[in-house]
LOSE-98225 format. One record per residue (C-alpha): x, z, y; residue number from 1. Coordinates in Angstrom, 1 decimal, padded with zeros to 4 digits. Example, Ala and Ser with C-alpha at 12.3 -4.5 7.8 and 13.67 -1.06 7.14 Angstrom:
2
r x=012.3; z=007.8; y=-004.5; guza=1
r x=013.7; z=007.1; y=-001.1; guza=2
***
This chain:
356
r x=030.0; z=058.0; y=125.9; guza=1
r x=032.2; z=055.4; y=123.4; guza=2
r x=030.4; z=053.8; y=121.0; guza=3
r x=031.0; z=054.4; y=117.6; guza=4
r x=032.0; z=052.2; y=115.2; guza=5
r x=029.5; z=051.0; y=112.4; guza=6
r x=030.3; z=049.5; y=108.8; guza=7
r x=029.4; z=046.3; y=110.2; guza=8
r x=032.0; z=046.5; y=112.9; guza=9
r x=034.4; z=046.9; y=110.2; guza=10
r x=032.6; z=043.9; y=108.5; guza=11
r x=033.4; z=041.6; y=111.0; guza=12
r x=037.0; z=042.5; y=112.2; guza=13
r x=037.7; z=042.2; y=108.8; guza=14
r x=036.1; z=039.0; y=108.1; guza=15
r x=034.1; z=040.1; y=105.3; guza=16
r x=030.8; z=040.9; y=104.2; guza=17
r x=029.3; z=044.7; y=104.9; guza=18
r x=028.6; z=045.3; y=100.8; guza=19
r x=032.4; z=044.4; y=100.0; guza=20
r x=033.6; z=046.8; y=103.2; guza=21
r x=030.6; z=049.3; y=101.4; guza=22
r x=032.6; z=048.9; y=098.1; guza=23
r x=036.4; z=049.3; y=099.7; guza=24
r x=035.6; z=052.6; y=101.5; guza=25
r x=033.4; z=053.8; y=098.5; guza=26
r x=036.7; z=053.4; y=096.1; guza=27
r x=035.0; z=050.1; y=094.2; guza=28
r x=036.2; z=046.6; y=093.3; guza=29
r x=038.1; z=044.3; y=095.1; guza=30
r x=041.5; z=042.3; y=095.5; guza=31
r x=044.0; z=044.2; y=096.9; guza=32
r x=044.6; z=041.7; y=100.0; guza=33
r x=041.0; z=042.3; y=100.9; guza=34
r x=041.3; z=046.0; y=100.7; guza=35
r x=044.2; z=046.4; y=102.4; guza=36
r x=042.7; z=044.9; y=105.4; guza=37
r x=040.0; z=046.9; y=105.6; guza=38
r x=041.2; z=049.7; y=105.6; guza=39
r x=043.6; z=048.4; y=108.4; guza=40
r x=040.7; z=047.7; y=110.3; guza=41
r x=038.4; z=050.7; y=109.5; guza=42
r x=041.7; z=052.8; y=110.7; guza=43
r x=042.1; z=050.5; y=113.8; guza=44
r x=038.4; z=051.1; y=114.8; guza=45
r x=038.1; z=054.5; y=114.0; guza=46
r x=035.6; z=054.2; y=111.5; guza=47
r x=034.1; z=057.3; y=109.8; guza=48
r x=030.9; z=057.1; y=107.8; guza=49
r x=028.2; z=059.3; y=108.3; guza=50
r x=028.2; z=062.9; y=107.2; guza=51
r x=024.8; z=063.0; y=106.9; guza=52
r x=025.6; z=060.3; y=103.9; guza=53
r x=028.2; z=062.0; y=102.5; guza=54
r x=026.7; z=065.4; y=102.5; guza=55
r x=023.1; z=064.1; y=101.2; guza=56
r x=023.8; z=066.0; y=098.1; guza=57
r x=023.4; z=069.2; y=099.8; guza=58
r x=020.9; z=068.4; y=102.5; guza=59
r x=018.1; z=067.0; y=100.9; guza=60
r x=015.6; z=066.4; y=102.8; guza=61
r x=012.4; z=064.8; y=100.7; guza=62
r x=011.4; z=061.5; y=101.5; guza=63
r x=011.1; z=057.9; y=099.7; guza=64
r x=012.8; z=054.0; y=100.1; guza=65
r x=011.9; z=051.2; y=099.1; guza=66
r x=013.8; z=048.0; y=099.3; guza=67
r x=012.4; z=044.6; y=098.1; guza=68
r x=013.9; z=041.2; y=098.8; guza=69
r x=010.7; z=039.5; y=100.6; guza=70
r x=007.4; z=041.8; y=101.3; guza=71
r x=005.5; z=038.6; y=102.2; guza=72
r x=006.1; z=037.9; y=098.2; guza=73
r x=002.5; z=038.5; y=096.5; guza=74
r x=004.5; z=039.8; y=093.4; guza=75
r x=006.8; z=042.1; y=095.7; guza=76
r x=003.1; z=043.6; y=097.8; guza=77
r x=002.1; z=044.5; y=094.5; guza=78
r x=005.2; z=046.3; y=093.2; guza=79
r x=005.0; z=048.0; y=096.9; guza=80
r x=001.3; z=049.2; y=096.4; guza=81
r x=002.0; z=050.5; y=093.1; guza=82
r x=004.4; z=053.2; y=094.7; guza=83
r x=002.7; z=054.0; y=097.7; guza=84
r x=-000.2; z=054.7; y=095.6; guza=85
r x=001.8; z=057.3; y=093.6; guza=86
r x=003.7; z=058.3; y=096.3; guza=87
r x=000.3; z=059.1; y=098.4; guza=88
r x=-000.8; z=061.0; y=095.9; guza=89
r x=002.5; z=063.3; y=095.6; guza=90
r x=002.1; z=063.6; y=099.1; guza=91
r x=005.6; z=061.7; y=099.8; guza=92
r x=006.6; z=059.5; y=102.9; guza=93
r x=007.9; z=056.1; y=101.9; guza=94
r x=010.6; z=054.1; y=104.0; guza=95
r x=010.2; z=050.2; y=103.2; guza=96
r x=012.7; z=047.9; y=104.1; guza=97
r x=013.2; z=043.9; y=103.5; guza=98
r x=016.9; z=043.1; y=102.5; guza=99
r x=015.5; z=039.0; y=102.4; guza=100
r x=017.5; z=038.2; y=099.4; guza=101
r x=021.4; z=039.6; y=100.7; guza=102
r x=023.4; z=041.4; y=099.3; guza=103
r x=024.8; z=042.1; y=103.0; guza=104
r x=021.8; z=043.1; y=104.4; guza=105
r x=020.9; z=045.4; y=101.5; guza=106
r x=024.4; z=047.3; y=101.5; guza=107
r x=023.3; z=048.3; y=105.6; guza=108
r x=019.6; z=049.4; y=104.2; guza=109
r x=021.1; z=051.4; y=102.1; guza=110
r x=023.4; z=052.8; y=104.2; guza=111
r x=020.8; z=053.7; y=106.8; guza=112
r x=018.8; z=055.3; y=104.6; guza=113
r x=021.5; z=057.7; y=103.5; guza=114
r x=022.0; z=058.5; y=106.9; guza=115
r x=018.3; z=059.6; y=107.4; guza=116
r x=018.5; z=061.6; y=104.4; guza=117
r x=016.3; z=059.6; y=102.3; guza=118
r x=017.2; z=061.4; y=098.7; guza=119
r x=015.5; z=058.9; y=096.4; guza=120
r x=015.2; z=055.1; y=096.5; guza=121
r x=013.5; z=052.2; y=094.3; guza=122
r x=014.4; z=048.8; y=094.7; guza=123
r x=013.9; z=045.3; y=093.4; guza=124
r x=018.0; z=044.8; y=093.8; guza=125
r x=019.9; z=041.8; y=095.3; guza=126
r x=023.3; z=042.7; y=095.2; guza=127
r x=025.5; z=043.3; y=092.9; guza=128
r x=026.7; z=046.9; y=091.0; guza=129
r x=029.4; z=047.7; y=093.8; guza=130
r x=026.7; z=047.4; y=096.4; guza=131
r x=024.8; z=050.6; y=094.7; guza=132
r x=028.1; z=052.8; y=094.8; guza=133
r x=027.9; z=054.8; y=097.9; guza=134
r x=024.2; z=055.5; y=096.9; guza=135
r x=024.8; z=056.8; y=093.5; guza=136
r x=027.9; z=058.8; y=094.4; guza=137
r x=026.4; z=060.4; y=097.2; guza=138
r x=023.8; z=061.6; y=095.0; guza=139
r x=021.0; z=059.6; y=095.6; guza=140
r x=018.0; z=059.2; y=092.6; guza=141
r x=017.5; z=055.2; y=092.3; guza=142
r x=015.4; z=053.3; y=090.0; guza=143
r x=015.3; z=050.0; y=090.1; guza=144
r x=012.0; z=048.0; y=089.3; guza=145
r x=011.4; z=043.9; y=088.2; guza=146
r x=015.5; z=043.4; y=087.8; guza=147
r x=019.0; z=044.8; y=087.6; guza=148
r x=021.6; z=044.3; y=089.4; guza=149
r x=024.5; z=042.2; y=088.4; guza=150
r x=028.7; z=042.5; y=087.3; guza=151
r x=030.4; z=041.9; y=090.4; guza=152
r x=032.0; z=039.1; y=090.4; guza=153
r x=035.7; z=038.5; y=091.0; guza=154
r x=035.2; z=035.3; y=092.9; guza=155
r x=033.1; z=037.5; y=095.9; guza=156
r x=036.4; z=037.8; y=097.9; guza=157
r x=037.4; z=034.2; y=097.5; guza=158
r x=035.6; z=032.4; y=100.8; guza=159
r x=036.4; z=029.1; y=099.1; guza=160
r x=034.8; z=029.9; y=095.6; guza=161
r x=031.5; z=030.7; y=097.3; guza=162
r x=031.0; z=028.3; y=099.3; guza=163
r x=031.8; z=025.9; y=096.4; guza=164
r x=029.4; z=027.5; y=094.9; guza=165
r x=026.4; z=027.7; y=097.5; guza=166
r x=026.9; z=023.6; y=098.0; guza=167
r x=026.2; z=023.2; y=093.8; guza=168
r x=023.4; z=025.8; y=094.4; guza=169
r x=021.9; z=024.3; y=097.7; guza=170
r x=022.0; z=020.8; y=095.7; guza=171
r x=019.1; z=021.9; y=093.4; guza=172
r x=021.4; z=020.3; y=090.7; guza=173
r x=024.0; z=023.2; y=090.1; guza=174
r x=023.9; z=024.1; y=085.8; guza=175
r x=022.8; z=028.1; y=085.9; guza=176
r x=026.5; z=030.2; y=085.2; guza=177
r x=024.6; z=033.9; y=085.7; guza=178
r x=026.9; z=037.4; y=086.3; guza=179
r x=026.5; z=039.2; y=082.6; guza=180
r x=024.4; z=042.3; y=083.1; guza=181
r x=025.9; z=045.8; y=082.9; guza=182
r x=023.4; z=048.6; y=082.9; guza=183
r x=024.7; z=051.4; y=084.9; guza=184
r x=023.6; z=054.9; y=084.2; guza=185
r x=020.1; z=054.5; y=086.1; guza=186
r x=016.8; z=054.2; y=085.0; guza=187
r x=014.3; z=051.1; y=085.5; guza=188
r x=011.0; z=049.7; y=085.0; guza=189
r x=011.1; z=046.2; y=083.9; guza=190
r x=008.7; z=043.9; y=082.0; guza=191
r x=009.3; z=042.1; y=078.9; guza=192
r x=011.1; z=039.0; y=079.9; guza=193
r x=012.5; z=038.4; y=076.4; guza=194
r x=008.8; z=038.2; y=074.9; guza=195
r x=007.2; z=036.7; y=077.7; guza=196
r x=009.6; z=033.8; y=078.4; guza=197
r x=010.0; z=033.7; y=074.1; guza=198
r x=006.1; z=033.3; y=074.2; guza=199
r x=006.2; z=030.2; y=076.9; guza=200
r x=008.6; z=028.3; y=075.1; guza=201
r x=007.3; z=028.6; y=071.5; guza=202
r x=003.8; z=027.1; y=073.3; guza=203
r x=005.5; z=024.0; y=074.8; guza=204
r x=007.5; z=023.8; y=072.3; guza=205
r x=003.9; z=023.8; y=069.9; guza=206
r x=002.6; z=021.0; y=072.2; guza=207
r x=005.3; z=019.0; y=071.6; guza=208
r x=007.5; z=019.4; y=074.6; guza=209
r x=011.8; z=019.5; y=073.5; guza=210
r x=013.6; z=018.8; y=077.0; guza=211
r x=012.2; z=022.0; y=078.5; guza=212
r x=013.9; z=022.5; y=081.9; guza=213
r x=014.6; z=026.3; y=083.6; guza=214
r x=014.1; z=026.9; y=087.2; guza=215
r x=015.7; z=030.0; y=088.7; guza=216
r x=016.9; z=032.2; y=091.5; guza=217
r x=018.9; z=035.4; y=092.3; guza=218
r x=018.0; z=037.9; y=089.9; guza=219
r x=016.5; z=036.0; y=087.1; guza=220
r x=019.8; z=036.0; y=084.6; guza=221
r x=017.5; z=038.3; y=082.3; guza=222
r x=014.7; z=035.6; y=082.3; guza=223
r x=017.6; z=032.6; y=082.1; guza=224
r x=019.4; z=034.3; y=079.3; guza=225
r x=016.2; z=034.7; y=077.4; guza=226
r x=015.0; z=030.9; y=078.1; guza=227
r x=018.6; z=030.4; y=076.2; guza=228
r x=017.8; z=032.2; y=073.3; guza=229
r x=014.2; z=030.6; y=073.3; guza=230
r x=015.5; z=027.3; y=073.2; guza=231
r x=018.2; z=027.8; y=071.0; guza=232
r x=021.7; z=026.7; y=071.0; guza=233
r x=023.4; z=024.6; y=072.2; guza=234
r x=021.6; z=024.8; y=075.5; guza=235
r x=021.5; z=021.7; y=077.6; guza=236
r x=023.1; z=022.9; y=081.1; guza=237
r x=021.6; z=020.5; y=083.1; guza=238
r x=018.0; z=021.7; y=082.5; guza=239
r x=018.7; z=025.4; y=083.7; guza=240
r x=018.9; z=025.1; y=087.4; guza=241
r x=018.9; z=027.9; y=090.0; guza=242
r x=018.1; z=028.2; y=093.8; guza=243
r x=019.3; z=030.8; y=096.4; guza=244
r x=016.2; z=032.2; y=096.6; guza=245
r x=014.6; z=030.6; y=100.2; guza=246
r x=012.0; z=028.6; y=099.9; guza=247
r x=013.5; z=025.6; y=100.9; guza=248
r x=016.1; z=026.7; y=098.0; guza=249
r x=014.0; z=026.4; y=095.6; guza=250
r x=011.9; z=023.5; y=096.8; guza=251
r x=015.5; z=021.4; y=096.9; guza=252
r x=016.4; z=023.1; y=093.3; guza=253
r x=012.9; z=021.9; y=091.8; guza=254
r x=013.1; z=018.2; y=093.5; guza=255
r x=016.7; z=017.6; y=092.3; guza=256
r x=015.8; z=018.8; y=089.1; guza=257
r x=012.9; z=016.1; y=088.9; guza=258
r x=015.2; z=013.5; y=089.8; guza=259
r x=018.2; z=014.2; y=088.3; guza=260
r x=016.0; z=014.2; y=084.7; guza=261
r x=013.5; z=012.3; y=084.4; guza=262
r x=013.4; z=013.1; y=080.8; guza=263
r x=012.1; z=016.4; y=080.9; guza=264
r x=008.6; z=017.1; y=080.1; guza=265
r x=008.1; z=020.9; y=081.1; guza=266
r x=009.1; z=023.5; y=083.3; guza=267
r x=009.5; z=027.1; y=083.1; guza=268
r x=009.9; z=028.5; y=086.7; guza=269
r x=011.2; z=031.9; y=087.0; guza=270
r x=008.9; z=033.4; y=089.9; guza=271
r x=006.3; z=032.4; y=092.0; guza=272
r x=007.9; z=030.7; y=094.8; guza=273
r x=009.8; z=029.1; y=092.5; guza=274
r x=006.7; z=028.1; y=090.9; guza=275
r x=005.1; z=027.2; y=094.2; guza=276
r x=008.2; z=024.7; y=094.6; guza=277
r x=007.8; z=023.2; y=091.7; guza=278
r x=004.2; z=022.0; y=092.4; guza=279
r x=005.2; z=020.9; y=095.5; guza=280
r x=007.8; z=018.8; y=094.7; guza=281
r x=006.0; z=017.5; y=091.3; guza=282
r x=003.2; z=016.5; y=094.1; guza=283
r x=005.8; z=014.6; y=096.6; guza=284
r x=007.5; z=012.7; y=093.6; guza=285
r x=003.8; z=011.5; y=092.3; guza=286
r x=004.9; z=013.5; y=088.8; guza=287
r x=001.0; z=014.7; y=087.7; guza=288
r x=000.8; z=018.3; y=085.9; guza=289
r x=000.3; z=018.2; y=083.6; guza=290
r x=000.6; z=014.6; y=082.4; guza=291
r x=003.8; z=014.0; y=083.0; guza=292
r x=005.2; z=017.0; y=083.4; guza=293
r x=003.9; z=020.7; y=082.4; guza=294
r x=004.8; z=023.7; y=084.0; guza=295
r x=005.1; z=027.9; y=083.5; guza=296
r x=005.4; z=030.1; y=086.2; guza=297
r x=006.3; z=033.8; y=085.5; guza=298
r x=004.0; z=035.9; y=088.0; guza=299
r x=000.4; z=035.8; y=087.9; guza=300
r x=-000.7; z=035.8; y=091.9; guza=301
r x=-004.0; z=034.8; y=093.2; guza=302
r x=-003.2; z=031.3; y=094.5; guza=303
r x=-001.8; z=030.3; y=091.0; guza=304
r x=-005.9; z=030.0; y=089.5; guza=305
r x=-006.8; z=028.0; y=092.5; guza=306
r x=-004.4; z=025.3; y=091.9; guza=307
r x=-005.5; z=021.7; y=090.6; guza=308
r x=-005.4; z=022.8; y=087.2; guza=309
r x=-004.6; z=026.2; y=087.2; guza=310
r x=-001.1; z=027.3; y=086.3; guza=311
r x=-000.8; z=028.5; y=083.2; guza=312
r x=001.1; z=031.7; y=084.0; guza=313
r x=003.3; z=034.8; y=082.5; guza=314
r x=001.7; z=037.6; y=083.6; guza=315
r x=003.4; z=041.3; y=084.6; guza=316
r x=002.1; z=044.1; y=085.9; guza=317
r x=003.1; z=044.4; y=089.3; guza=318
r x=001.3; z=047.4; y=090.7; guza=319
r x=001.8; z=049.4; y=087.7; guza=320
r x=005.4; z=048.4; y=087.2; guza=321
r x=005.7; z=050.2; y=091.4; guza=322
r x=003.9; z=053.4; y=090.0; guza=323
r x=005.7; z=053.6; y=087.1; guza=324
r x=008.9; z=053.4; y=089.2; guza=325
r x=008.3; z=055.7; y=091.7; guza=326
r x=007.0; z=058.5; y=089.0; guza=327
r x=010.6; z=058.1; y=087.5; guza=328
r x=011.9; z=058.6; y=090.9; guza=329
r x=009.7; z=061.4; y=091.6; guza=330
r x=010.8; z=063.6; y=088.6; guza=331
r x=013.1; z=066.4; y=089.0; guza=332
r x=015.0; z=068.0; y=086.5; guza=333
r x=019.1; z=067.1; y=085.1; guza=334
r x=017.7; z=065.4; y=082.4; guza=335
r x=017.6; z=061.0; y=083.0; guza=336
r x=014.5; z=059.8; y=083.1; guza=337
r x=013.8; z=056.9; y=080.3; guza=338
r x=014.0; z=053.5; y=081.4; guza=339
r x=010.4; z=051.8; y=080.7; guza=340
r x=009.7; z=048.8; y=079.8; guza=341
r x=006.1; z=046.4; y=080.5; guza=342
r x=004.9; z=044.0; y=078.3; guza=343
r x=004.0; z=040.6; y=079.8; guza=344
r x=001.0; z=038.4; y=078.9; guza=345
r x=000.8; z=034.3; y=077.8; guza=346
r x=-002.6; z=033.1; y=080.4; guza=347
r x=-003.0; z=029.6; y=079.1; guza=348
r x=-004.6; z=027.9; y=082.0; guza=349
r x=-004.4; z=024.2; y=082.6; guza=350
r x=-001.2; z=023.3; y=083.6; guza=351
r x=000.4; z=022.4; y=080.1; guza=352
r x=-000.5; z=019.5; y=077.9; guza=353
r x=000.8; z=018.1; y=075.2; guza=354
r x=003.9; z=016.0; y=075.4; guza=355
r x=002.9; z=012.2; y=075.6; guza=356
***
């Protein structure tokens, strides 16, 4: 039998990503040139989307999916524990997938879950809103946890623009210009990032710090916006830096930040991978914490208290977040569940000191 073409085959033949093919075939946004190329290749390869995905509304079979960027990340593991605990009490099986922070891999996993008739999905999203359009149009019940998908960027179809941006970010020196977030009609369970970041910045300001930097990664747009509000205008863009999500990129971003701005006195790291990178980069550059630089990290993970000195953190309830997200996705009925915002807590330890 001749092998049926897959969405990945279409993407490779058209020279675009799986997420772009998914957007085009589901009626989402794309440039006219890209849309024409994708449709032509799909017709040439006789690509036909799975009937299981198209008929999900009529063929609900139960089951729950969970997509996270990195299962080895302590926070994502805590969130997964909460989802599994709630699902276990409800007798629901859970399929877990790791997107590796890659929007195309996320789109592919969404397609696989649709084909397997999984009708409920909890996700820490990596891709933008268009990545999630096929699942929502198919009638899948989706709940976002920890963060929301970003608005699609018009540069997505311009390889040159994407390449330039990637190089800047990998250098660890690019100022953050995060895409604005537009809320889909999808419930979510998130932490109160605004209050958490604001409390941390106020604490650092109270210690005399004026040049405070922000170290972020994918999905941290809301935290970056909260940081901008907390420090107030004008925001020094050179002190707001993003990595691409990997540990190597996080280290490059932290190291580049410390070397390009020796005048900074404090850093707010938007996640535990970024916090780890900041600690390692400071050590490599012989920067003493907190004497030379104070550090606050988002996420309270076990190793934070074991550092020398122990890290001051913005703690968010990862397990509770997963449990609440599972509760929302399991609710049935015509009324859309309300989103949930969980409190954060600033836990003061030894990594912050007065500005010298």
